[in-house]
N, C-alpha and C positions, 0 to 999 in steps of 0.2 A: 855385864852385856851392853853394847852401844845401841842406843834406841833411835830410830828417826824421829826427827823434830815434827809433830802432827802439823799439818796445815790448819790455819785457823779461817779457812775460806774453801769455797767449792774451786774447782778446776777452771771453770770460767769466769772466776770473780773479778780477775785483773784485766780482763779484756776491756777495750782493744790495746792497752799497753803490753800486756803478755797474754797471748792466745792460749786458749785450752790444750791446744796440740803441744805447744812447746812447753807448758808447764807440767803435763801428763808425761811427755818425754823427759824433762829434765829432773823431776820430782821422783816419779816413780822408775825410772831407767838410771839414770846416772847418779842420783844420790843414793838410791836404793843399793846400787851395786857397790859404791864405796863403803856403806856401813856393812853389808852382808860380808865382803872381803875382808875388812878390819876384824869383825868378828871371828872370820875363819881362820885368820892369821894368830888371833888371840887365845883361840881356843886350846884349852889345857895347858896353859901357861899361869904364872901368876899374875900377869898383866890382866887376865880376862875379869877379875873381880875389881880392876881400879876404875875410876871414873876417866870420861874420856880425855879430858885436859891432861890428867896424869900419864895416860897411854901415849899422848902427843909428846910430851915433854921427856918421858923416859925412853922413847923409841928415836929422838931425834938426833942427828948425827952418829947413829951407830950404823954401821955399814950394814951387818946383818938383819937389821931391821927396817931398812928403806922402805920395803913395800908396806909395812905395818905403818910407818909413819905417814906415808903418802896418803894412803887410804883413811887413816884415822884422822888427819888434817884435813883432809876433804870433806870427811863426814862433819867435823865441827863447823867448818866453813860453809858447807851447804845449809847445815840445820841453821846457822846464824843468819844467811842470806835469806832464807824462806819466813825465819820469825820477824824478820825487819821489813816485810811487805804486807800491805793491806790498804784497801780502798778508804777514803773518806776519814782519816784520822788526822785532826788538826795538830799543829805542832804547839805543845804547850809554851806558855808565856816565857816562863823561866828558860826554857832549852832554847827558844829563839833569842833572848837577851845574851845568853852565852855564845852563841854563834856567831852572833852580829860583833860582840865583844872580841872574838877570837878572829874572825875572818874579815870583818868590816861590814858586810851585809850579807843577807841572806843569798842574794844574787852571787856576790862574789865566792861565797861557800860553794854554791853549784858549779861556779864557773872551775873552780879549783877541783872539784871532785870529777867533772867532765875531762878536763885536761889530764888529770892523773890516770884516768882510767884509758882515755884515747893514747897516751903515751906508754902505756904498759904494754911492752914488747911480748906478742905472742900470747898464752894464756895465763891468766891471773885473777887478781882482785883489787879493788880500791876499798879504802878502809877510812872510817872516821874513828880516831883510837884516842883513848886518854893516856898520856905519858907519865902521868903521877903528878904533874905541875899544871898542864894544858891540854887542849884538845889540838890534834893534828890530822892531816891526811896524807895517807900513805898508800903506795902501791906495792903488792907482793906478787911474785911469779908463782905460777905452778900450783903447789900445794901449801906454799909458804903461809904462815899464818902468825898473827902479832903475838900469840901466847909465847912463842919461843923467843921473842924479842923483849918480853917483860912490859908489853904494852897491853892495856885493856880495850878490847874492841867496844865499839858502840854502835856500829852500822856497818854493813859490807854490800857492796855491789860486785856481783859476779861478770867478768868480762871474759871468761871463756866463751867460744864461740857457740858451743851448745847451748849457752843461755839466752841466745838473741838470734841466731842465725836463721831459723827458720820464719820469724817476724820482720827482721831488719837486714838481712842478708850481711853485708860487710858494713853497714853503718853504724858503727858502735856509739859513735856520738850522738846520733838520733835515740837509739836505745837508752843510753845514760840519762839524756835530757827527759826522756819520755817517764823513766823511772821516779822523777819527782814528784809525781801525781800520786803514786801508790806506796809511800814509804809509812810504815807503822811507826808514827813518832813517838806513841806511848812507848813502844819497845825502847827507843832510843834514849828516850828521856830516862825510864828507868834504869837503863845500863849507866846512865851518866851519874844519875843519883847516886847509885851503889858504888861507882868507882871513886866518886868524891867524898866519900865517908871516911 
């Protein structure tokens, strides 16, 4: 059974970057609905006993499993997004050095994140991923996820309008820039360390 990623903070803990109202709506309505729908679609099938990542891979590109794939992938993407948010988590030195080595500077890293997110047409995600040999920043549309592209996600930022519209209206760039102050860098660093093993 797919479980929701528990929040490691209270609903108002990310204010003023993300309001409690937006977080409540996003986490307890959107994310919860994806998880519930994916579980309902898996019920009484062999997939019900599989880890979420396997459900995604097994349902991808299977016409009769399109709804399952979309809801399972969105369950993963949202859980990963929420796990990557937290106030007052400094960036570990080793991760900072790796990001600077890959992108030139932390400023350049954030500029690429913001540009990729703003250019993502419609709904989707911007990701920091490990390709197997280096870090990269990519955008994905709708429920698309790095897992199906054999990439290891390190961080994701949600650019679906429901993630920011109540707080930022159509100002996606402002939302992405504001997120810089609430990244759970310990989560990112841990993902990076595991990916590089």
